[in-house]
C-alpha positions as YAML, in Angstrom:
chain: A
units: angstrom
residues:
- id: 1
  name: MET
  ca: [105.00, 114.09, 85.23]
- id: 2
  name: HIS
  ca: [107.39, 112.06, 87.39]
- id: 3
  name: ILE
  ca: [106.27, 108.66, 88.74]
- id: 4
  name: GLU
  ca: [108.26, 106.80, 91.37]
- id: 5
  name: LEU
  ca: [107.68, 103.48, 93.16]
- id: 6
  name: VAL
  ca: [109.03, 103.43, 96.71]
- id: 7
  name: PRO
  ca: [109.23, 100.49, 99.14]
- id: 8
  name: GLY
  ca: [106.62, 100.91, 101.87]
- id: 9
  name: THR
  ca: [109.29, 100.65, 104.56]
- id: 10
  name: GLU
  ca: [110.61, 104.00, 103.34]
- id: 11
  name: CYS
  ca: [107.25, 105.80, 103.60]
- id: 12
  name: PRO
  ca: [105.04, 104.15, 106.26]
- id: 13
  name: GLU
  ca: [103.07, 107.31, 107.05]
- id: 14
  name: GLU
  ca: [102.10, 107.79, 103.41]
- id: 15
  name: ILE
  ca: [101.08, 104.12, 103.20]
- id: 16
  name: ARG
  ca: [98.94, 104.46, 106.34]
- id: 17
  name: SER
  ca: [97.29, 107.54, 104.89]
- id: 18
  name: LEU
  ca: [96.51, 105.77, 101.61]
- id: 19
  name: PHE
  ca: [95.14, 102.67, 103.39]
- id: 20
  name: THR
  ca: [93.00, 104.89, 105.63]
- id: 21
  name: GLU
  ca: [91.66, 106.92, 102.69]
- id: 22
  name: TYR
  ca: [90.75, 103.72, 100.85]
- id: 23
  name: THR
  ca: [89.01, 102.08, 103.81]
- id: 24
  name: ARG
  ca: [87.05, 105.26, 104.61]
- id: 25
  name: MET
  ca: [85.75, 105.22, 101.05]
- id: 26
  name: LEU
  ca: [84.73, 101.56, 101.41]
- id: 27
  name: VAL
  ca: [82.97, 102.21, 104.73]
- id: 28
  name: SER
  ca: [81.13, 105.24, 103.33]
- id: 29
  name: GLU
  ca: [79.75, 103.06, 100.52]
- id: 30
  name: CYS
  ca: [79.06, 100.05, 102.75]
- id: 31
  name: PRO
  ca: [78.94, 100.78, 106.49]
- id: 32
  name: GLY
  ca: [78.93, 97.05, 107.25]
- id: 33
  name: PHE
  ca: [82.52, 96.91, 105.99]
- id: 34
  name: THR
  ca: [83.57, 98.28, 109.39]
- id: 35
  name: ARG
  ca: [82.87, 94.87, 110.92]
- id: 36
  name: TYR
  ca: [85.18, 93.20, 108.42]
- id: 37
  name: LEU
  ca: [87.96, 95.68, 109.25]
- id: 38
  name: GLU
  ca: [87.52, 94.92, 112.95]
- id: 39
  name: MET
  ca: [87.66, 91.16, 112.31]
- id: 40
  name: GLN
  ca: [90.95, 91.47, 110.43]
- id: 41
  name: ASN
  ca: [92.42, 93.79, 113.10]
- id: 42
  name: PHE
  ca: [92.92, 96.60, 110.61]
- id: 43
  name: ASP
  ca: [94.04, 99.12, 113.26]
- id: 44
  name: SER
  ca: [96.83, 96.77, 114.33]
- id: 45
  name: GLU
  ca: [97.77, 96.14, 110.71]
- id: 46
  name: LEU
  ca: [98.17, 99.88, 110.12]
- id: 47
  name: LEU
  ca: [100.50, 100.17, 113.08]
- id: 48
  name: ASN
  ca: [102.53, 97.10, 112.12]
- id: 49
  name: LEU
  ca: [102.74, 97.15, 108.32]
- id: 50
  name: ASP
  ca: [106.17, 95.54, 108.39]
- id: 51
  name: LYS
  ca: [104.83, 92.39, 110.08]
- id: 52
  name: LYS
  ca: [102.37, 91.62, 107.28]
- id: 53
  name: TYR
  ca: [104.12, 93.09, 104.27]
- id: 54
  name: SER
  ca: [107.84, 92.41, 104.84]
- id: 55
  name: PRO
  ca: [109.98, 90.09, 102.72]
- id: 56
  name: PRO
  ca: [110.43, 87.25, 102.19]
- id: 57
  name: ASP
  ca: [106.69, 86.64, 101.74]
- id: 58
  name: GLY
  ca: [105.32, 90.17, 101.62]
- id: 59
  name: ARG
  ca: [105.93, 93.35, 99.68]
- id: 60
  name: LEU
  ca: [104.46, 96.84, 99.90]
- id: 61
  name: TYR
  ca: [105.08, 99.81, 97.60]
- id: 62
  name: ALA
  ca: [103.81, 103.35, 97.30]
- id: 63
  name: ALA
  ca: [103.47, 105.18, 94.00]
- id: 64
  name: PHE
  ca: [104.36, 108.85, 94.04]
- id: 65
  name: VAL
  ca: [103.38, 111.23, 91.25]
- id: 66
  name: ASP
  ca: [105.38, 114.44, 91.23]
- id: 67
  name: GLY
  ca: [106.39, 113.77, 94.84]
- id: 68
  name: VAL
  ca: [102.85, 113.16, 96.15]
- id: 69
  name: ALA
  ca: [101.65, 109.73, 97.31]
- id: 70
  name: ALA
  ca: [99.05, 108.61, 94.78]
- id: 71
  name: GLY
  ca: [98.50, 104.92, 95.48]
- id: 72
  name: CYS
  ca: [99.95, 101.75, 96.90]
- id: 73
  name: GLY
  ca: [99.95, 98.02, 96.41]
- id: 74
  name: GLY
  ca: [101.08, 95.10, 98.44]
- id: 75
  name: ASN
  ca: [101.18, 91.39, 98.88]
- id: 76
  name: SER
  ca: [101.26, 89.72, 102.26]
- id: 77
  name: GLY
  ca: [102.19, 86.35, 100.83]
- id: 78
  name: ASP
  ca: [98.66, 85.00, 100.64]
- id: 79
  name: THR
  ca: [96.57, 88.01, 99.56]
- id: 80
  name: VAL
  ca: [96.91, 91.09, 97.40]
- id: 81
  name: SER
  ca: [95.95, 94.56, 98.69]
- id: 82
  name: ALA
  ca: [95.77, 97.83, 96.81]
- id: 83
  name: GLY
  ca: [94.87, 101.34, 97.78]
...
């Protein structure tokens, strides 16, 4: 098994896919979570990951296992997000 951490700027589509998978799971368990996503402008965040998660305050990484995106984690400077 080969595990690799990659900066999110190098794999934005994989990051978007992981974020989307995670939020779909949350919404399926709690439909009211959709309102929270709308309030935080989640769609815009997905399209502009670099604005929220870029240095110097933010970071975003994807974990790949055997070349397949398996998870991600980030910090926007004031919060921590994981998917």
